[in-house]
C-alpha positions as CSV (number, residue, x, y, z in Angstrom):
1,X,-90.3,-87.9,104.7
2,X,-89.9,-85.0,102.3
3,X,-92.5,-85.6,99.6
4,X,-91.5,-82.6,97.5
5,X,-88.2,-84.3,96.6
6,X,-88.3,-86.6,93.8
7,X,-85.1,-88.6,93.9
8,X,-83.5,-91.0,91.5
9,X,-80.6,-92.1,93.7
10,X,-81.6,-95.6,94.5
11,X,-78.6,-96.3,96.2
12,X,-79.0,-93.7,98.7
13,X,-79.9,-94.9,102.2
14,X,-82.4,-92.1,102.6
15,X,-84.3,-93.2,99.4
16,X,-87.7,-94.3,100.0
17,X,-89.7,-95.1,96.9
18,X,-88.4,-92.1,95.2
19,X,-88.8,-89.6,98.3
20,X,-86.6,-88.6,100.7
21,X,-86.6,-89.9,104.4
22,X,-83.6,-88.0,105.6
23,X,-85.7,-85.4,107.6
24,X,-83.8,-82.5,105.9
25,X,-81.8,-82.2,102.7
26,X,-78.6,-80.1,102.2
27,X,-78.1,-78.8,98.5
28,X,-74.7,-77.3,98.0
29,X,-73.3,-75.5,94.8
30,X,-70.9,-77.2,92.6
31,X,-68.0,-75.0,92.5
32,X,-65.4,-74.9,89.7
33,X,-64.8,-73.1,86.4
34,X,-67.5,-73.6,83.9
35,X,-69.8,-75.5,86.4
36,X,-73.2,-74.3,86.9
37,X,-74.7,-77.1,89.0
38,X,-75.8,-77.9,92.6
39,X,-75.8,-81.4,94.2
40,X,-77.5,-83.1,97.2
41,X,-74.9,-83.0,100.1
42,X,-77.2,-85.4,101.9
43,X,-76.3,-88.6,99.6
44,X,-75.3,-91.4,101.7
45,X,-74.7,-94.7,99.9
46,X,-76.5,-97.6,101.8
47,X,-74.0,-99.3,104.0
48,X,-71.4,-96.8,103.9
49,X,-69.5,-95.1,106.7
50,X,-71.6,-91.8,105.7
51,X,-74.9,-93.8,106.0
52,X,-74.0,-94.9,109.5
53,X,-73.1,-91.3,110.7
54,X,-76.3,-89.9,109.2
55,X,-78.6,-92.4,110.9
56,X,-76.7,-91.3,114.2
57,X,-76.7,-87.6,113.6
58,X,-79.7,-86.5,111.5
59,X,-79.2,-83.8,108.9
60,X,-82.2,-81.9,110.2
61,X,-80.4,-80.7,113.3
62,X,-77.4,-79.7,111.2
63,X,-79.7,-77.5,108.7
64,X,-81.6,-76.0,111.5
65,X,-78.4,-75.0,113.4
66,X,-77.0,-73.5,110.0
67,X,-80.5,-71.5,109.6
68,X,-80.3,-70.3,113.2
69,X,-76.9,-69.1,112.8
70,X,-77.8,-67.1,109.6
71,X,-80.9,-65.6,111.5
72,X,-78.8,-64.5,114.5
73,X,-80.5,-67.1,116.8
74,X,-79.1,-69.8,119.1
75,X,-80.2,-73.5,118.4
76,X,-81.9,-73.8,121.8
77,X,-84.8,-71.3,120.4
78,X,-85.4,-73.1,116.9
79,X,-88.1,-75.5,115.9
80,X,-86.8,-78.5,113.7
81,X,-89.1,-78.1,110.6
82,X,-90.1,-81.2,108.8
83,X,-89.2,-81.4,105.1
84,X,-86.4,-78.7,105.5
85,X,-84.3,-78.3,102.4
86,X,-81.3,-76.2,103.2
87,X,-79.6,-74.6,99.9
88,X,-76.2,-72.6,100.0
89,X,-76.6,-72.0,96.2
90,X,-77.4,-68.5,96.5
91,X,-77.6,-67.8,92.7
92,X,-80.6,-70.4,92.5
93,X,-83.8,-68.8,91.7
94,X,-85.4,-70.9,94.4
95,X,-83.0,-70.1,97.3
96,X,-84.9,-67.9,100.0
97,X,-82.2,-67.2,102.7
98,X,-80.5,-70.5,102.3
99,X,-83.7,-72.3,102.1
100,X,-85.2,-73.9,98.9
101,X,-88.8,-73.0,98.3
102,X,-89.1,-74.9,95.0
103,X,-92.6,-77.0,94.8
104,X,-90.7,-79.9,93.5
105,X,-87.1,-80.8,93.9
106,X,-85.6,-83.4,91.5
107,X,-82.4,-85.2,92.5
108,X,-80.5,-87.4,89.8
109,X,-78.9,-90.7,90.7
110,X,-74.9,-90.5,90.5
111,X,-73.5,-91.5,87.4
112,X,-70.9,-94.4,87.0
113,X,-71.1,-95.4,90.8
114,X,-70.2,-91.8,91.7
115,X,-71.3,-89.9,94.7
116,X,-72.5,-86.7,93.1
117,X,-76.5,-86.4,92.7
118,X,-77.2,-83.2,90.8
119,X,-80.0,-81.3,91.9
120,X,-81.9,-80.5,88.6
121,X,-84.3,-78.2,89.9
122,X,-81.4,-75.8,90.3
123,X,-81.7,-72.7,88.0
124,X,-79.7,-69.5,87.8
């Protein structure tokens, strides 16, 4: 459980009473002209193919492997941190070497039955 995440995406399979139970979260920049947002790439609607895959292949391993590659380490000699928030939105003020160091991260619910959950903590 990642207690520092407050998530309003009640349809996400990882949502446990407004917290994230995925083990690790992946935040990505929303790229496009005129956009300045970041979103939760770990969002998986309940009973979807993505939620089935995420339960079999945890995001924690993916996030740690990405951090290991950035640090020039192999995944064999890295520990899996709990509560890890990977972030590739490099221009965000909370991004420290592709890891979010914000005390609280707020994720919004997707609008209009969509799948884009905005990270409202993101600040340039």
